[in-house]
C-alpha positions in Angstrom: 0.0 0.0 0.0 1.1 3.6 -0.7 2.4 5.6 2.2 1.3 9.2 2.7 2.9 11.6 5.1 0.8 14.7 6.1 2.6 17.6 7.8 1.0 20.6 9.6 1.9 23.4 11.9 -0.3 21.9 14.7 -2.0 18.5 15.1 -4.6 17.7 17.8 -5.0 14.0 18.0 -7.9 13.8 20.5 -6.4 10.4 21.5 -6.9 10.8 25.2 -8.5 9.2 28.3 -8.9 12.6 29.9 -12.3 13.7 31.1 -14.0 16.1 28.8 -14.9 18.6 31.5 -12.2 21.3 31.6 -9.9 19.5 29.2 -7.2 21.5 27.5 -5.5 21.0 24.2 -2.3 19.5 25.8 -4.5 16.7 27.2 -6.1 16.4 23.8 -2.8 15.5 22.2 -1.6 18.8 20.8 1.6 18.3 18.7 3.4 21.3 17.2 5.2 20.8 13.9 3.7 17.4 13.7 3.1 14.7 11.0 0.7 11.9 10.4 1.8 8.8 8.5 -1.0 7.0 6.6 -0.9 3.6 4.9 -3.9 2.7 2.9 -7.0 3.6 4.9 -5.3 3.7 8.3 -3.0 5.8 10.4 0.4 4.2 11.0 2.0 6.8 13.2 1.5 10.4 14.5 3.9 12.6 16.3 6.6 15.3 16.0 7.6 15.7 12.3 11.2 14.5 12.7 10.1 11.4 14.6 7.6 10.4 12.0 9.9 11.1 9.1 12.6 8.9 10.6 10.1 6.0 10.5 9.9 6.2 6.7 13.5 6.8 5.8 14.4 4.9 2.7 10.8 4.2 1.8 8.9 5.8 -1.1 6.3 8.1 0.4 3.8 10.7 -1.0 3.8 14.0 0.9 1.1 16.5 1.7 2.2 19.7 3.4 -0.7 21.6 5.0 1.4 24.5 6.1 0.1 26.6 8.9 -3.2 24.7 9.2 -4.5 23.0 12.4 -5.2 19.3 11.8 -7.8 17.6 13.8 -9.6 14.2 13.5 -12.4 14.0 10.9 -15.5 15.4 12.6 -18.2 12.9 13.7 -21.8 14.0 13.6 -23.7 11.7 16.0 -27.3 12.9 15.1 -28.5 13.7 11.6 -31.6 13.2 9.4 -30.3 13.8 5.9 -32.6 11.3 4.0 -35.5 13.6 3.1 -36.9 15.3 0.1 -38.5 18.8 -0.1 -37.7 21.9 1.8 -39.6 23.4 4.8 -38.7 27.0 4.4 -42.4 28.0 4.6 -42.4 26.5 8.1 -39.4 28.7 9.0 -41.1 31.8 7.6 -44.3 31.0 9.5 -42.4 30.7 12.8 -40.8 34.1 12.2 -44.3 35.6 11.8 -45.5 33.8 14.9 -47.8 31.6 12.9 -48.3 27.8 12.9 -46.0 26.0 10.4 -48.2 25.0 7.5 -46.3 22.0 6.3 -44.8 19.9 9.2 -43.5 16.4 9.1 -46.4 15.1 7.2 -45.3 17.1 4.1 -41.7 15.6 4.4 -43.1 12.1 4.7 -45.2 12.6 1.6 -42.4 14.1 -0.4 -39.8 11.5 0.7 -42.1 8.6 -0.2 -42.6 10.1 -3.6 -38.9 10.5 -4.1 -38.3 6.9 -3.1 -40.2 5.7 -6.2 -36.8 6.2 -7.9 -34.3 5.6 -5.1 -31.2 5.9 -7.4 -32.3 9.3 -8.7 -33.2 10.4 -5.1 -29.7 9.5 -3.9 -27.8 11.0 -6.9 -29.7 14.2 -7.3 -30.6 15.0 -3.7 -28.9 13.0 -1.0 -25.4 12.7 -2.4 -24.8 16.4 -3.0 -26.1 17.1 0.6 -23.7 14.5 2.0 -20.8 15.8 0.0 -21.4 19.3 1.4 -21.2 17.9 4.9 -18.0 16.1 4.1 -16.5 19.3 2.6 -17.1 21.0 5.9 -15.2 18.3 7.8 -17.7 15.6 8.7 -16.2 12.3 7.9 -18.5 10.0 9.9 -22.2 10.6 9.9 -25.0 9.0 12.0 -27.7 8.7 9.3 -31.3 8.2 10.4 -34.2 7.0 8.4 -37.7 8.1 9.6 -39.2 10.1 6.8 -41.0 7.2 5.1 -42.5 5.5 8.1 -43.7 2.4 6.4 -41.9 -0.9 5.7 -41.1 -0.4 2.0 -39.9 3.2 2.4 -37.9 2.6 5.6 -36.1 -0.4 4.1 -35.4 1.5 0.9 -33.7 4.2 3.0 -31.7 1.6 4.8 -30.7 0.1 1.5 -29.4 3.5 0.3 -27.3 3.8 3.4 -25.9 0.3 3.0 -25.1 0.8 -0.7 -23.3 4.1 -0.2 -22.0 4.0 3.4 -18.4 3.8 2.3 -18.6 5.8 -0.9 -15.8 8.3 -1.8 -17.0 11.8 -1.6 -19.5 11.4 1.3 -19.0 10.7 5.0 -18.8 7.2 6.4 -22.5 6.4 7.1 -23.8 4.7 10.3 -27.4 3.5 9.8 -30.0 4.3 12.4 -33.6 3.1 12.0 -35.9 5.8 13.3 -39.2 4.1 12.8 -40.8 5.7 15.8 -40.3 9.2 14.5 -43.9 10.4 14.1 -47.4 9.0 13.4 -47.7 8.4 9.6 -51.0 9.2 7.8 -52.2 5.6 7.8 -52.4 5.5 11.6 -54.4 7.4 14.2 -53.0 5.9 17.4 -49.3 5.5 18.4 -49.9 2.2 20.1 -51.2 0.6 16.8 -48.3 2.1 14.9 -45.7 0.7 17.4 -47.4 -2.7 17.0 -46.9 -2.4 13.3 -43.2 -1.4 13.7 -42.6 -4.3 16.0 -44.4 -6.9 13.9 -43.3 -5.9 10.4 -40.7 -3.1 10.2 -38.1 -3.9 12.8 -37.4 -7.4 11.5 -37.0 -6.0 8.0 -34.8 -3.1 9.3 -32.5 -5.5 10.9 -32.1 -7.4 7.7 -31.5 -4.2 5.7 -28.5 -3.1 7.8 -29.8 -1.0 10.7 -27.0 -0.6 13.3 -29.0 1.5 15.7 -32.7 2.0 16.5 -33.9 5.4 17.7 -37.3 6.9 18.7 -38.7 10.3 19.3 -39.8 9.9 23.0 -41.6 13.2 23.7 -45.0 14.3 25.0 -47.4 14.3 22.1 -45.3 11.7 20.2 -44.2 8.4 21.7 -44.5 7.8 25.4 -41.7 6.1 27.4 -43.9 2.9 27.6 -44.4 2.8 23.8 -40.8 3.7 23.2 -39.5 1.0 25.4 -41.6 -1.7 23.7 -40.2 -0.6 20.3 -36.6 -0.4 21.6 -36.8 -3.8 23.3 -37.9 -5.3 20.1 -35.2 -3.6 18.1 -32.6 -4.8 20.6 -33.8 -8.4 20.3 -33.2 -8.0 16.5 -29.6 -7.1 17.1 -29.7 -3.3 17.0 -28.0 -0.9 19.4 -30.1 1.8 21.0 -30.2 5.6 21.2 -33.2 7.9 21.9 -34.5 11.4 21.3 -35.2 12.4 24.9 -37.1 15.3 26.5 -36.3 17.7 23.6 -39.2 20.2 23.9 -40.8 19.2 27.2 -40.1 16.8 30.1 -41.7 13.4 29.7 -39.5 11.0 31.6 -37.8 9.8 28.4 -34.2 10.0 29.8 -35.2 8.0 32.9 -36.6 5.2 30.6 -33.5 5.3 28.4 -31.1 5.0 31.3 -33.0 2.0 32.6 -32.7 0.5 29.1 -28.9 1.0 28.9 -28.8 2.9 25.7 -25.6 4.2 24.1 -26.8 7.8 23.7 -29.6 10.1 24.9 -30.1 13.0 22.5 -31.3 16.6 23.0 -32.1 16.3 26.7 -33.1 20.0 27.0 -35.7 19.4 29.7 -34.1 16.6 31.8 -33.9 16.9 35.6 -31.1 16.7 38.1 -31.7 13.0 38.8 -31.4 12.3 35.1 -28.1 14.1 34.9 -26.6 11.9 37.6 -28.0 8.7 36.1 -26.8 9.5 32.6 -23.3 10.3 33.8 -23.1 7.3 36.2 -24.4 5.0 33.4 -21.6 6.0 31.0 -24.2 7.2 28.5 -23.2 9.9 26.0 -25.5 12.9 25.8 -25.8 14.1 22.3 -26.6 17.8 22.5 -28.0 19.7 19.5 -27.4 23.4 20.0 -28.3 24.5 16.4 -31.8 23.1 17.0 -32.1 25.1 20.2 -31.1 28.2 18.3 -33.4 27.5 15.3 -36.4 26.9 17.4 -35.5 29.5 20.0 -36.2 27.0 22.8 -36.6 28.3 26.3 -34.5 25.6 27.9 -31.3 24.0 26.8 -29.5 20.8 27.8 -27.6 21.0 31.1 -24.3 20.4 29.4 -22.0 21.9 32.0 -23.8 20.0 34.8 -23.5 16.7 32.8 -19.7 17.4 32.3 -19.1 18.2 35.9 -20.9 15.0 36.9 -18.3 13.1 34.8 -20.4 12.6 31.7 -19.5 12.8 28.0 -21.4 15.3 25.7 -21.3 15.1 22.0 -22.3 18.0 19.8 -24.4 17.1 16.7 -26.1 18.9 13.9 -29.5 17.3 14.1 -29.6 18.2 10.3 -33.2 18.0 9.2 -35.7 20.1 7.2 -38.0 21.1 10.0 -36.0 22.0 13.1 -32.3 22.2 12.2 -31.3 22.7 8.5 -27.6 23.0 9.6 -25.1 20.7 7.9 -21.9 22.3 9.3 -20.4 20.9 12.5 -18.1 23.9 12.6 -21.2 26.1 13.1 -22.5 23.6 15.7 -19.2 23.9 17.6 -19.8 27.7 17.7 -23.3 27.2 19.1 -21.9 24.7 21.6 -19.5 27.3 22.9 -22.1 30.1 22.7 -25.1 28.3 24.3 -23.3 25.8 26.6 -20.2 27.8 27.5 -17.8 25.1 26.2 -14.2 25.8 25.7 -12.7 25.2 22.3 -11.1 22.0 23.5 -14.3 20.7 25.1 -16.2 21.5 21.8 -13.6 19.7 19.7 -13.8 16.7 22.1 -17.6 16.8 21.6 -17.4 16.7 17.8 -14.8 14.0 17.7 -14.1 11.6 20.5 -17.4 11.9 22.4 -19.4 11.7 19.2 -17.5 8.6 18.0 -18.0 6.9 21.4 -21.7 7.5 21.2 -21.7 5.5 17.9 -19.2 2.9 19.1 -17.2 3.9 16.0 -13.4 3.7 15.6 -13.2 7.2 14.3 -12.8 10.5 16.3 -9.0 10.4 17.0 -5.7 10.3 15.2 -3.8 7.3 16.4 -2.1 4.3 15.1 -4.6 1.8 13.7 -7.5 4.3 13.5 -9.2 5.3 10.3 -7.2 7.9 8.5 -9.8 10.7 8.8 -8.3 14.2 9.1 -9.5 17.8 8.7 -7.2 20.7 8.1 -8.6 23.9 9.5 -7.3 27.3 8.4 -7.1 28.7 11.9 -4.1 30.1 13.7 -4.5 28.1 16.9 -6.8 25.3 18.1 -8.2 27.8 20.5 -10.1 29.3 17.6 -12.2 26.2 17.1 -15.8 27.2 17.4 -15.1 30.9 17.3 -15.5 31.9 13.7 -18.7 30.6 12.1 -20.9 30.9 9.1 -18.4 29.7 6.5 -16.1 26.8 5.9 -12.6 26.7 7.5 -11.8 23.2 6.3 -9.1 23.5 3.6 -8.5 19.8 3.3 -10.5 16.7 4.3 -9.1 13.2 4.2 -11.4 10.2 4.8 -10.0 6.7 5.0 -6.7 7.9 3.6 -8.2 9.5 0.5 -8.1 13.2 -0.2 -11.8 14.1 -0.5 -11.8 17.9 -0.4 -9.1 20.5 -1.0 -9.9 24.2 -1.0 
């Protein structure tokens, strides 16, 4: 396999066992005048430039000099809904006027089902360009949810698209999450009957079509903790790992149920209580906070991120990219909102978009270390302390995924 040596002014490996709370860049593996050696799709070595160069003396090696850039691990987005068709700008405009959104999720379900009549065209014309944009902004691993078809043929078709393209060049590495319990589809009038349908027919099919995770929207007005638990128990029996949307817009006891179930991640958690914070941290469950959603919806309450960190918990920062509540595809912007809304330091925010996010997905990404996937992002910033400071554009000048150069500004 060809060897590639990547040089940069500063490298932050995020290869650490340090707690996220109060972490600094030295504990996150900051290397000045560093280099990364890549063979094929994996990192072989990382360290000071002279040390890495000695390891390849006498061997033919391609070189990539990134100059004054700050190199970090490929960003990991642990909560995203990119598999939809149709925009919901009218809903955004209505919210700004103080009116009820006219379209809602029913519109997205209808449009996505129609797009799935030609899955190949749907992917090529709509989904792939969207995913490529996310990659170009530094996201190399993406948790990819279904949930906008909400019937067996549509949900399995979405999972098939993920399976077919999960390792494509030019898009992030995709981790499939089956979000069957997302909302009530038009064919059903009661959540309990829909959950019965999911358990009997859709979950077995989802397992066969590559779902790694199962997720549910456990929220007052959507799926109760009792209904969600039935659904997740069935998914677990079919081999899926578990994560849950919890208490995003109101308190409903979702986090308490999720902790009892032993999920890998609880997402949103804007309205959880002190007892939930302790239980989440003690259970080793990652909280996936979605600050862009809070900003977009102007929510009155936000996840108690500092409290979770001080309790010893891990907090990932995710885009929640979706058409209705967070049309944000840029984890650099999410890092800004993480600092602005939660008071995170630059190092804590980087930890949240790399190591913590990867751990929530049980993925091998999120750090630069020997044996890890060779996923790197070069950011045109003067110092790692600027991570999450500038926002609204793209500071990623180079993105490498699995050892391949995917984006170069």
